[in-house]
C-alpha positions in Angstrom: 4.9 -5.4 28.4 4.8 -5.9 24.6 1.7 -4.5 23.0 0.2 -6.5 20.1 -0.8 -4.0 17.4 -2.0 -6.2 14.5 -5.6 -5.2 15.1 -5.0 -1.6 16.2 -5.0 1.3 13.7 -1.9 3.4 13.9 -2.4 6.3 16.3 -2.3 9.7 14.6 -0.1 11.0 17.3 2.6 8.5 16.5 3.7 10.8 13.6 4.0 14.5 14.0 1.9 16.4 11.6 3.6 17.1 8.3 3.9 20.7 7.1 4.0 21.8 3.5 7.8 21.6 3.4 7.9 18.1 4.7 5.5 17.1 2.0 7.7 18.8 -0.7 10.7 16.9 0.6 8.9 13.6 0.6 7.7 14.3 -2.9 11.2 14.8 -4.2 12.5 11.7 -2.3 9.7 9.5 -3.6 10.7 10.4 -7.2 14.5 9.9 -6.5 15.7 8.9 -3.0 19.3 9.2 -4.2 19.4 13.0 -4.5 22.0 14.7 -2.4 21.0 17.0 0.4 22.2 19.9 -1.7 20.0 18.9 -4.6 17.1 18.2 -2.3 17.6 21.6 -0.7 17.6 23.4 -4.1 14.5 21.5 -5.2 12.5 22.6 -2.1 14.1 26.0 -1.3 16.2 25.0 1.8 19.9 24.9 2.5 21.5 21.4 2.4 21.9 21.3 6.2 18.3 22.3 6.7 17.1 19.6 4.2 19.3 17.0 6.0 17.8 17.9 9.4 14.3 17.6 8.0 15.0 14.2 6.5 16.6 13.1 9.7 13.5 14.2 11.7 11.2 12.4 9.1 13.3 9.2 9.6 13.3 9.5 13.4 9.5 10.0 13.5 8.9 6.9 11.4 7.4 8.9 8.5 10.3 7.6 6.3 10.5 3.9 7.0 13.3 3.0 4.7 14.8 3.6 1.2 14.2 1.1 -1.5 14.7 0.6 -5.2 11.9 0.1 -7.8 12.9 -2.8 -10.1 11.6 -3.4 -13.6 9.7 -6.7 -13.1 10.7 -8.0 -16.6 14.4 -7.4 -15.9 14.2 -9.9 -13.0 12.0 -12.4 -14.8 8.6 -11.6 -13.2 6.5 -10.0 -15.9 3.2 -11.6 -14.7 1.3 -9.4 -12.1 -1.7 -10.9 -10.4 -3.9 -10.1 -7.5 -5.1 -13.2 -5.6 -8.2 -13.1 -3.4 -8.0 -15.8 -0.7 -11.0 -17.0 1.1 -10.5 -18.9 4.4 -12.5 -20.7 7.0 -12.5 -18.4 10.0 -10.1 -15.5 10.4 -7.8 -15.2 7.4 -4.5 -14.5 9.1 -3.0 -17.7 10.2 0.7 -18.6 10.6 0.3 -21.1 7.8 -1.1 -18.5 5.4 1.4 -15.8 6.4 4.2 -18.3 5.7 3.4 -17.9 2.0 5.3 -14.6 2.3 8.5 -16.6 2.2 8.1 -16.8 -1.6 9.7 -13.8 -3.3 6.8 -13.7 -5.8 4.5 -12.6 -3.0 4.9 -8.8 -2.8 2.0 -7.9 -0.5 -0.5 -9.6 1.8 -3.5 -7.6 3.1 -6.4 -8.5 5.3 -9.4 -6.9 3.6 -13.1 -6.1 4.0 -15.5 -7.3 1.4 -16.2 -10.6 -0.3 -12.8 -12.1 0.6 -10.5 -12.5 3.6 -7.0 -11.8 2.3 -5.6 -10.1 -0.8 -2.2 -11.0 -2.2 -0.2 -9.0 -4.8 2.0 -11.5 -6.7 4.6 -11.1 -9.5 5.6 -14.3 -11.2 7.6 -15.7 -14.1 4.6 -17.0 -15.9 1.2 -18.7 -15.5 2.9 -21.9 -14.5 4.7 -20.2 -11.6 1.4 -18.6 -10.5 -0.3 -22.0 -10.7 2.4 -23.4 -8.4 1.8 -20.6 -5.9 -2.0 -21.2 -6.1 -1.4 -25.0 -5.5 0.6 -24.1 -2.4 -2.2 -21.8 -1.2 -4.8 -24.5 -1.6 -2.6 -26.9 0.4 -2.6 -24.3 3.2 -4.9 -25.2 6.1 -7.9 -23.0 6.3 -7.8 -21.8 2.6 -11.1 -22.7 0.9 -11.0 -20.7 -2.3 -9.0 -18.3 -4.4 -9.8 -15.9 -7.2 -6.9 -14.7 -9.3 -6.9 -11.5 -11.4 -4.1 -11.5 -13.9 -3.1 -7.9 -14.9 -3.0 -7.4 -18.7 -1.8 -3.8 -18.7 -0.8 -1.5 -15.9 -1.7 2.0 -16.8 -0.7 3.7 -13.5 1.3 2.5 -10.6 3.2 4.5 -8.0 4.5 4.4 -4.5 2.8 6.1 -1.5 2.6 9.8 -2.2 3.0 12.5 0.5 0.2 14.7 -0.8 -3.4 14.4 0.2 -6.6 15.5 -1.5 -8.0 18.4 0.5 -11.6 17.9 -0.3 -13.4 15.3 -2.4 -16.1 16.8 -4.5 -19.3 14.7 -4.9 -20.7 14.7 -8.4 -24.0 16.8 -8.4 -26.1 13.8 -9.3 -24.9 11.8 -6.3 -25.1 14.8 -4.0 -28.8 15.5 -4.9 -29.6 11.7 -4.4 -27.9 11.8 -0.9 -29.9 14.9 0.0 -33.1 13.3 -1.1 -32.4 10.1 0.8 -31.6 12.1 3.9 -34.8 14.1 3.5 -36.9 11.0 3.1 -35.3 9.3 6.1 -36.1 12.4 8.2 -39.8 12.2 7.3 -40.4 8.5 7.9 
């Protein structure tokens, strides 16, 4: 039986827990996936065969899902970056809406919580190309509105990183407000 998983969060057990060495290896590969196993091993303090085995295990577990190239958008004629919020009647994900992914300008489609249903990341040639995509979105059954945010300058962008923040510190002002709210709720 095939299990539909669109609405199910990935199970934590699907991927073995990563140790510090796995994260180091992933960090090097995120920066440059073309490094040889010898270079990778030197960078993280392993032999080339040990680095190869670790990478092989990370691929088999699904932690590494593929290898790709980052392209300069201007070099391929897509200097305009926009995020498009799509409002729909009913549930956002429909075959008609998902069909918009056939356009190479659409880089990502996300179902999101908040004041919109779907969020698209789009790179286009210019505003006329973006307008053409928006016209097609409006012609899609179920789409009732869009809001486009054209990026003027990108200050920071990167692929998924292997590191995680150990503990998030709450600014003192917010922490004292949270304690006061909890104290008030306990006495009501």
